[in-house]
C-alpha positions in Angstrom: 30.3 -35.5 33.1 32.8 -33.2 31.4 32.1 -34.6 28.2 28.3 -33.9 28.5 29.5 -30.4 29.6 31.5 -29.8 26.9 28.6 -31.0 24.4 26.1 -28.6 26.0 28.4 -25.8 25.7 28.9 -26.7 21.7 25.1 -26.9 21.3 24.3 -23.8 22.9 26.8 -22.2 20.9 25.4 -23.5 17.6 22.0 -22.3 18.6 23.3 -18.7 19.3 24.9 -18.6 15.8 21.9 -20.1 13.9 19.7 -17.4 15.9 22.1 -14.7 14.9 22.6 -15.8 11.6 19.5 -17.8 10.3 20.0 -20.9 7.9 18.3 -19.0 5.3 20.6 -16.3 5.1 23.7 -18.8 5.3 22.8 -21.6 2.8 20.1 -20.0 0.4 21.5 -16.9 -1.0 20.4 -18.1 -4.5 16.9 -19.1 -3.7 14.2 -16.6 -5.2 13.0 -13.9 -2.8 9.5 -14.2 -1.5 7.6 -11.1 -2.2 4.1 -9.5 -1.4 3.3 -7.9 -5.1 1.0 -9.4 -7.3 2.9 -9.1 -10.1 6.8 -8.5 -10.6 9.8 -8.9 -12.7 13.7 -8.3 -12.3 15.6 -8.2 -15.7 19.2 -7.3 -16.5 19.2 -4.1 -18.7 22.0 -5.1 -21.0 20.9 -8.9 -22.1 17.1 -8.4 -21.2 17.4 -11.8 -19.3 14.7 -12.2 -17.0 16.1 -12.9 -13.4 13.0 -13.1 -11.4 9.2 -13.3 -12.5 5.9 -13.4 -10.7 2.6 -13.0 -12.8 5.1 -10.4 -15.1 2.4 -11.2 -18.0 -0.7 -10.4 -16.2 -3.0 -7.6 -17.0 -2.6 -4.9 -14.2 -3.3 -1.1 -13.7 -0.1 1.1 -13.8 -1.5 4.1 -11.9 1.3 6.9 -12.1 3.9 4.7 -13.7 2.1 5.5 -16.6 4.0 8.8 -16.4 7.2 7.0 -17.8 5.6 6.9 -21.4 4.4 10.6 -20.7 7.8 12.0 -20.1 9.9 10.1 -22.7 7.4 11.2 -25.5 7.9 14.6 -24.1 11.4 14.4 -24.2 11.6 13.0 -27.5 9.1 15.9 -29.2 10.3 19.0 -27.5 13.3 20.8 -26.0 13.7 21.0 -22.3 14.0 25.0 -22.6 10.8 25.3 -24.7 8.0 27.3 -22.5 4.4 26.5 -22.3 1.2 27.8 -20.9 -1.4 25.8 -18.6 -4.9 26.0 -20.0 -8.0 25.6 -17.8 -8.9 22.2 -18.8 -5.6 20.5 -18.4 -5.2 21.9 -14.8 -9.0 21.5 -13.7 -9.8 18.2 -15.5 -8.0 16.4 -12.7 -10.0 14.4 -10.2 -9.9 15.2 -6.3 -7.3 13.2 -4.5 -4.7 12.7 -7.3 -1.6 14.6 -6.9 -1.0 17.8 -8.4 1.8 20.3 -8.2 -0.8 23.5 -7.9 -0.2 24.8 -11.5 -2.1 27.6 -12.2 -4.1 28.5 -15.2 -2.1 30.7 -17.5 1.2 29.7 -15.5 4.2 29.7 -18.3 6.3 26.7 -17.4 9.2 25.1 -19.3 9.3 21.6 -20.3 12.0 20.9 -17.9 10.2 22.0 -15.1 7.1 20.3 -15.8 8.8 17.0 -16.3 10.6 17.6 -13.0 7.4 17.8 -11.0 5.7 15.0 -13.2 8.5 12.4 -12.3 9.4 13.5 -8.7 6.2 14.8 -7.5 4.0 12.5 -9.8 1.8 15.8 -10.6 -1.1 14.8 -12.7 -1.7 18.4 -13.7 1.7 18.4 -15.1 0.9 15.3 -17.2 -2.1 17.1 -18.8 -0.2 20.2 -19.5 2.4 18.3 -21.2 0.1 16.0 -23.2 -2.1 18.8 -24.6 1.0 21.2 -25.6 2.8 17.9 -27.4 -0.5 16.3 -28.9 -2.5 19.5 -29.7 -5.4 17.7 -27.2 -5.0 15.2 -24.5 -6.8 12.6 -26.7 -4.2 13.0 -29.6 -1.4 12.5 -27.0 -3.0 9.4 -26.1 -3.0 7.9 -29.3 0.8 8.9 -29.4 1.0 7.0 -26.5 -0.5 3.5 -27.8 1.4 4.2 -31.1 4.6 4.2 -29.0 3.4 0.9 -27.4 2.9 -0.7 -30.7 6.5 0.7 -32.0 8.1 -1.1 -28.6 6.1 -4.0 -28.7 4.4 -3.6 -25.6 1.6 -5.9 -26.5 0.0 -6.1 -23.2 -0.3 -2.4 -22.6 -3.3 0.3 -23.6 -3.7 3.9 -22.3 -6.5 6.2 -22.0 -4.9 9.0 -20.1 -1.7 10.9 -19.8 -1.3 10.3 -15.8 -3.1 6.9 -14.7 -6.4 7.9 -13.9 -7.9 4.4 -13.4 -9.9 3.2 -16.1 -10.8 -0.2 -17.1 -9.2 0.1 -20.7 -5.9 1.8 -18.9 -3.7 -1.5 -18.4 0.0 -2.9 -18.7 1.7 -5.9 -17.2 5.2 -5.7 -15.5 7.1 -7.1 -18.4 6.1 -4.2 -20.6 6.8 -2.0 -17.8 10.3 -3.3 -17.7 10.6 -2.8 -21.5 9.3 0.7 -21.5 11.9 1.7 -18.4 14.6 0.1 -20.5 13.6 2.1 -23.7 13.4 5.4 -21.7 16.6 4.9 -19.7 18.4 5.1 -23.3 17.6 8.7 -22.7 20.0 10.6 -20.6 17.6 13.2 -20.0 15.3 10.7 -18.7 17.8 9.0 -16.4 18.5 12.0 -14.7 15.1 13.7 -14.2 14.0 10.3 -12.8 16.7 10.0 -10.5 15.9 13.2 -8.6 15.2 13.0 -5.0 14.1 16.7 -5.0 13.1 19.6 -7.5 11.7 23.1 -7.6 10.1 25.5 -9.3 11.4 29.2 -9.1 8.9 32.2 -9.3 6.8 32.4 -12.3 4.2 34.8 -13.7 1.4 33.2 -11.4 3.3 31.6 -8.2 5.7 31.8 -5.8 8.6 29.3 -5.6 7.7 25.7 -5.0 9.5 23.0 -4.0 8.9 19.2 -4.1 10.3 15.9 -2.8 10.0 12.4 -4.6 7.3 9.8 -3.9 10.1 7.3 -4.4 11.5 7.4 -1.0 14.2 4.7 -2.0 16.1 7.5 -3.7 16.0 10.0 -0.8 19.0 9.8 1.3 18.3 9.5 5.0 14.6 7.8 4.5 14.2 4.5 6.2 13.6 3.1 2.9 16.5 4.7 1.2 18.7 2.2 -0.7 21.7 3.5 -2.2 21.8 1.4 -5.5 18.6 3.0 -6.9 19.2 5.1 -9.7 15.8 6.2 -11.1 12.3 5.1 -10.7 8.4 6.1 -10.9 6.1 5.4 -8.2 2.3 4.7 -8.7 -0.8 4.3 -6.5 -4.6 3.8 -6.9 -6.8 1.8 -4.9 -7.4 -0.9 -7.6 -3.8 -0.4 -8.7 -2.2 -1.0 -5.5 1.0 0.4 -4.8 3.5 0.3 -7.8 7.2 0.8 -8.6 9.3 0.8 -11.8 13.0 1.5 -11.1 16.7 1.0 -12.2 19.5 -0.2 -9.9 23.1 -0.2 -10.6 26.0 -1.9 -8.6 29.5 -3.6 -9.6 28.7 -2.7 -13.4 25.4 -4.7 -13.4 22.0 -2.5 -14.1 18.9 -4.2 -13.1 15.5 -2.9 -14.1 12.5 -3.5 -11.4 8.7 -3.4 -11.5 6.5 -4.5 -8.6 2.8 -3.8 -9.0 -0.3 -4.2 -7.0 1.6 -4.3 -3.4 -0.8 -3.5 -0.8 0.9 -0.9 1.1 4.1 1.3 0.5 6.4 -0.5 2.9 6.0 -3.9 1.2 6.3 -2.1 -2.2 9.7 -0.6 -1.0 10.6 -4.2 0.5 9.9 -5.9 -2.2 11.9 -3.8 -4.3 14.9 -4.1 -1.9 14.8 -7.8 -1.7 14.5 -8.2 -5.7 17.7 -6.0 -6.3 19.3 -7.7 -3.4 18.6 -11.3 -5.1 20.0 -10.0 -8.3 23.1 -8.3 -7.2 24.0 -11.0 -4.9 23.5 -14.1 -7.4 24.4 -12.2 -10.8 27.3 -10.6 -12.1 29.0 -9.1 -15.2 32.2 -11.1 -16.2 34.8 -10.8 -19.2 34.4 -13.9 -21.1 37.3 -12.9 -23.2 39.4 -9.8 -23.7 39.8 -7.7 -26.4 42.6 -8.6 -28.8 42.6 -12.2 -27.5 43.5 -14.8 -30.0 40.8 -17.2 -30.5 42.0 -19.7 -33.5 44.3 -19.8 -36.2 43.9 -20.3 -39.9 46.2 -20.8 -42.8 45.7 -18.2 -45.7 46.1 -20.5 -48.8 47.5 -17.7 -51.2 49.6 -15.9 -48.2 53.4 -15.9 -48.4 55.2 -18.4 -46.8 56.3 -15.9 -44.0 52.6 -14.4 -43.2 50.1 -17.0 -44.3 50.0 -18.6 -40.4 47.2 -16.1 -39.0 45.8 -15.7 -35.5 42.2 -14.2 -35.5 41.6 -11.9 -32.5 38.6 -10.9 -30.6 37.7 -7.4 -31.8 36.3 -6.1 -28.3 35.9 -7.3 -24.7 32.9 -9.3 -24.4 31.2 -8.9 -20.9 28.5 -11.4 -20.2 25.9 -11.8 -17.4 26.8 -14.7 -15.2 24.9 -16.8 -12.4 27.7 -16.7 -9.7 26.8 -20.3 -8.8 27.6 -21.6 -12.2 30.9 -22.8 -13.5 31.7 -20.4 -16.3 35.2 -21.4 -17.0 34.7 -23.7 -20.2 32.6 -21.8 -22.2 33.0 -23.0 -25.9 33.0 -20.1 -28.7 31.1 -20.9 -31.8 33.5 -19.3 -34.7 31.9 -18.3 -38.0 34.5 -17.4 -40.8 33.8 -15.0 -43.9 33.5 -17.0 -47.3 36.9 -16.9 -49.5 39.3 -15.3 -47.2 42.5 -14.9 -49.3 45.7 -12.5 -49.2 46.2 -9.5 -49.2 44.7 -9.0 -45.6 45.6 -5.9 -43.5 46.1 -6.1 -39.8 42.8 -5.5 -38.0 40.5 -6.7 -41.3 37.4 -8.3 -40.1 37.4 -11.9 -41.3 34.5 -13.4 -39.5 32.7 -13.3 -35.8 32.7 -15.6 -32.5 29.6 -16.0 -30.4 29.4 -17.2 -26.9 26.1 -18.6 -25.2 25.7 -18.1 -21.5 22.6 -18.9 -19.6 20.8 -18.8 -23.0 22.3 -15.5 -24.1 24.1 -14.9 -27.1 27.2 -12.5 -27.2 29.1 -11.8 -30.3 32.2 -10.0 -31.7 33.9 -9.6 -34.8 37.1 -11.6 -35.5 40.1 -9.7 -36.9 43.3 -10.3 -38.6 46.4 -10.4 -35.9 48.9 -9.3 -38.9 49.4 -8.2 -42.6 49.3 -11.2 -44.8 51.2 -11.0 -48.0 49.9 -12.3 -51.4 51.8 -14.8 -53.0 53.1 -13.2 -56.5 53.0 -16.4 -58.7 54.5 -14.5 -61.6 57.7 -13.6 -59.9 57.7 -17.5 -58.9 57.5 -18.5 -62.3 60.1 -16.3 -63.3 62.5 -17.7 -60.4 61.5 -21.2 -61.6 62.3 -20.6 -65.2 65.5 -18.8 -64.1 66.5 -21.8 -62.1 65.9 -24.1 -65.0 67.8 -22.0 -66.9 70.6 -22.0 -64.6 70.5 -25.8 -64.2 70.5 -26.2 -68.2 73.5 -24.1 -68.3 75.8 -25.8 -65.6 74.5 -29.3 -67.1 75.5 -27.9 -70.5 78.8 -26.7 -69.4 79.3 -29.8 -67.4 78.7 -32.0 -70.2 80.8 -30.2 -72.8 83.9 -30.7 -70.6 83.4 -34.3 -70.2 83.1 -34.5 -74.0 86.4 -32.6 -74.4 
């Protein structure tokens, strides 16, 4: 009876543990997340490696994630303190039901103010004002958008307007939006503006002060969907496009870019994004394969002096790599390529070749530099030494020979 009672108690304890801590969380941390989005992608910003993909190359409607392109073109073609005046067409040609910042006809605003309401409040009137003033007309600006797509290799994307108004010919892919976000994040002003939780416009010539909160609830502290690792993002929604979000997240030196398109409501959109980031941050990390000035190999410089010809080749810089935590990354062999005709003299720090490491299909490369100065052998001096030695030997021989003869 005691044994049965003991076994019963242990079984109950095990059941309680698995109830509190589901098996999926304990044993399947590296399994891909199940998400509701129609199309999604998660990439590492440093290496471009795709960590997760779901219909990532499928044609989708971008809705207001279009404004990422509008923002980066505005930043590249204007100054933040430039002032523009809102025209009647720019303000009034936004259909009912689309988000606006209530910009007034004739209102004077700076580029920075327009970009803030564009990226924070998703203001479509701000998109039109920017497009009209930068392109000369909205149609010309749209041409600039499509030209930029070609430059960035966004082959699955085509725009017909500056803010995401639904159109059968206004489309993209999750993969293209990830590339666009990756490009845009190189601009520090874009990073800052796309990461704002709130913004405000002071009193203008046409309006009292106005304040706005971000449509991306994941960057608003205290919000139920707040996620501390989100650094920037742009939401989007139309009925055909569904709920969309393009964002970046940063944790432990790892920056990821996440795109979800075609979610059925905002709750599933934010939950999908959080699940994808948690998957990425839990299963991948940045680790140094080799540190700066570590010795990778040694060579002998044929025309170097005896004292200096044995030369260590050092890695010029630390190589951080994206690794999957479950993989064994201890024995990654380097591929070494040396320059042709390495010869003395060689200065300390001279580049003599390259080293390449391949991790999870991604190549990481650094220069190989000389660890010390290699002195060139002066054969003329050696010849003098040899001739001198021969002369000395001859003299010794002659002296010795003449003494013996006497």
